[in-house]
C-alpha positions as CSV (number, residue, x, y, z in Angstrom):
1,X,-4.3,64.7,-27.0
2,X,-1.6,62.0,-27.4
3,X,0.9,64.3,-26.9
4,X,-0.9,66.0,-23.8
5,X,-0.9,62.2,-22.3
6,X,2.7,61.9,-23.0
7,X,3.6,65.0,-21.7
8,X,1.5,64.3,-18.4
9,X,3.2,60.8,-18.0
10,X,6.6,62.5,-18.4
11,X,5.9,65.3,-16.0
12,X,4.4,62.6,-13.5
13,X,7.4,60.5,-13.7
14,X,9.8,63.4,-13.1
15,X,8.0,64.3,-10.2
16,X,8.0,61.0,-8.7
17,X,11.7,60.5,-9.5
18,X,12.3,63.8,-7.2
19,X,10.1,62.8,-4.5
20,X,11.6,59.1,-4.0
21,X,14.3,58.7,-1.2
22,X,16.6,57.0,-3.6
23,X,19.8,59.1,-3.1
24,X,21.9,57.8,-0.1
25,X,22.7,60.2,2.8
26,X,26.4,61.1,3.9
27,X,25.7,58.8,7.1
28,X,24.8,56.0,4.8
29,X,28.2,56.5,3.2
30,X,30.1,57.2,6.4
31,X,28.9,53.5,7.2
32,X,30.2,51.9,4.7
33,X,32.9,49.3,5.8
34,X,32.9,50.5,9.1
35,X,31.6,47.5,11.1
36,X,30.2,44.0,10.0
37,X,26.6,45.2,9.6
38,X,27.9,47.9,7.0
39,X,28.9,45.9,3.7
40,X,26.7,47.4,1.1
41,X,23.6,47.2,3.7
42,X,24.5,43.6,4.6
43,X,27.0,41.9,6.9
44,X,30.6,40.4,6.3
45,X,29.7,37.0,5.7
46,X,27.1,37.7,3.1
47,X,29.6,40.2,1.1
48,X,32.0,37.3,0.8
49,X,29.2,35.1,-0.1
50,X,28.6,37.5,-3.2
51,X,32.3,37.9,-4.0
52,X,33.0,34.4,-4.0
53,X,30.0,33.4,-6.1
54,X,31.4,35.9,-8.6
55,X,34.7,34.5,-8.3
56,X,36.7,37.8,-7.0
57,X,38.8,35.5,-4.7
58,X,41.6,38.4,-4.5
59,X,39.0,40.8,-3.2
60,X,38.1,38.5,0.0
61,X,41.9,38.0,0.8
62,X,42.1,41.1,3.3
63,X,38.9,39.9,5.1
64,X,39.9,36.4,5.6
65,X,43.7,36.8,6.3
66,X,45.5,39.2,8.5
67,X,48.7,40.6,6.6
68,X,51.2,38.4,8.6
69,X,49.1,35.4,8.2
70,X,49.1,36.2,4.6
71,X,52.5,36.3,4.2
72,X,53.4,33.5,6.2
73,X,51.0,31.1,4.1
74,X,51.5,32.8,0.6
75,X,49.1,34.7,-1.4
76,X,48.8,31.8,-4.2
77,X,48.2,29.4,-1.5
78,X,45.5,31.7,0.3
79,X,44.1,32.2,-3.1
80,X,43.4,28.5,-3.8
81,X,42.1,27.9,-0.2
82,X,39.4,30.9,-1.0
83,X,38.7,29.1,-4.2
84,X,37.8,25.8,-2.5
85,X,35.5,27.4,0.0
86,X,32.0,26.1,0.0
87,X,29.3,28.9,0.1
88,X,26.8,26.8,-1.5
89,X,24.1,27.2,1.3
90,X,21.9,29.9,2.6
91,X,22.5,31.5,5.7
92,X,21.2,34.1,7.9
93,X,22.4,36.5,10.6
94,X,20.7,35.7,13.6
95,X,22.5,37.7,16.4
96,X,25.3,40.2,16.8
97,X,27.2,41.1,20.0
98,X,29.6,43.7,20.0
99,X,32.2,42.8,22.3
100,X,34.4,45.9,22.0
101,X,32.8,49.2,20.8
102,X,33.5,49.9,17.4
103,X,36.3,47.2,17.5
104,X,35.3,43.9,17.8
105,X,31.9,41.7,17.4
106,X,30.7,37.9,17.7
107,X,28.0,37.4,14.8
108,X,25.9,34.5,15.0
109,X,24.6,32.8,12.0
110,X,22.2,30.1,11.0
111,X,21.9,28.1,8.0
112,X,20.4,24.9,6.5
113,X,22.1,22.3,4.7
114,X,20.0,19.4,3.3
115,X,17.4,20.3,6.0
116,X,19.5,20.5,8.9
117,X,19.9,23.6,10.6
118,X,23.0,24.8,12.1
119,X,24.1,27.4,14.1
120,X,27.5,29.1,14.1
121,X,29.4,32.0,15.4
122,X,32.3,34.3,13.8
123,X,34.5,36.6,15.5
124,X,35.2,39.9,13.6
125,X,37.6,42.8,14.8
126,X,38.9,45.8,12.6
127,X,42.6,45.6,11.9
128,X,44.5,48.1,10.1
129,X,41.3,49.9,8.5
130,X,39.8,46.7,7.5
131,X,36.8,44.4,9.3
132,X,38.4,40.8,9.5
133,X,37.2,37.2,10.2
134,X,39.2,36.0,12.9
135,X,39.2,32.1,12.4
136,X,41.6,29.2,13.3
137,X,42.1,26.2,11.0
138,X,39.4,24.1,12.9
139,X,36.6,27.2,12.7
140,X,37.4,27.8,8.7
141,X,36.9,24.1,7.9
142,X,33.4,24.3,10.0
143,X,32.3,27.2,8.2
144,X,34.0,27.1,4.8
145,X,34.9,23.6,3.9
146,X,31.6,21.7,4.8
147,X,31.4,18.8,3.0
148,X,27.9,18.0,1.1
149,X,26.7,14.5,1.2
């Protein structure tokens, strides 16, 4: 009797596994990294936050700095700047506007820091096959170097 129950449980588990839509489609794979909404089913800033929390600063470089900016600044200085960024808050995407079809976007986020809700916007653009955050130093300070009281 126990063998029959075990066999039935295994059979049912196999049926459920085959019926579940856990496999990714070709469309999902083709979406990967095509725009700010396709970073492993999240957006560019959330993806960068995960990389930062895992100390994968070098992987963040292409998304934050254009090649000519990186050459001018130097890789080690850019890595130190990324390391000192502050991602210690929760945020959520509240809007996106496609500025130029398939090329540039304006993404609006809302974050709450110590009970204060703030809204900020980042510009993204596909440059050399990578979606990058386009920010000047003031925008970077506002988004990434927020001082906590």
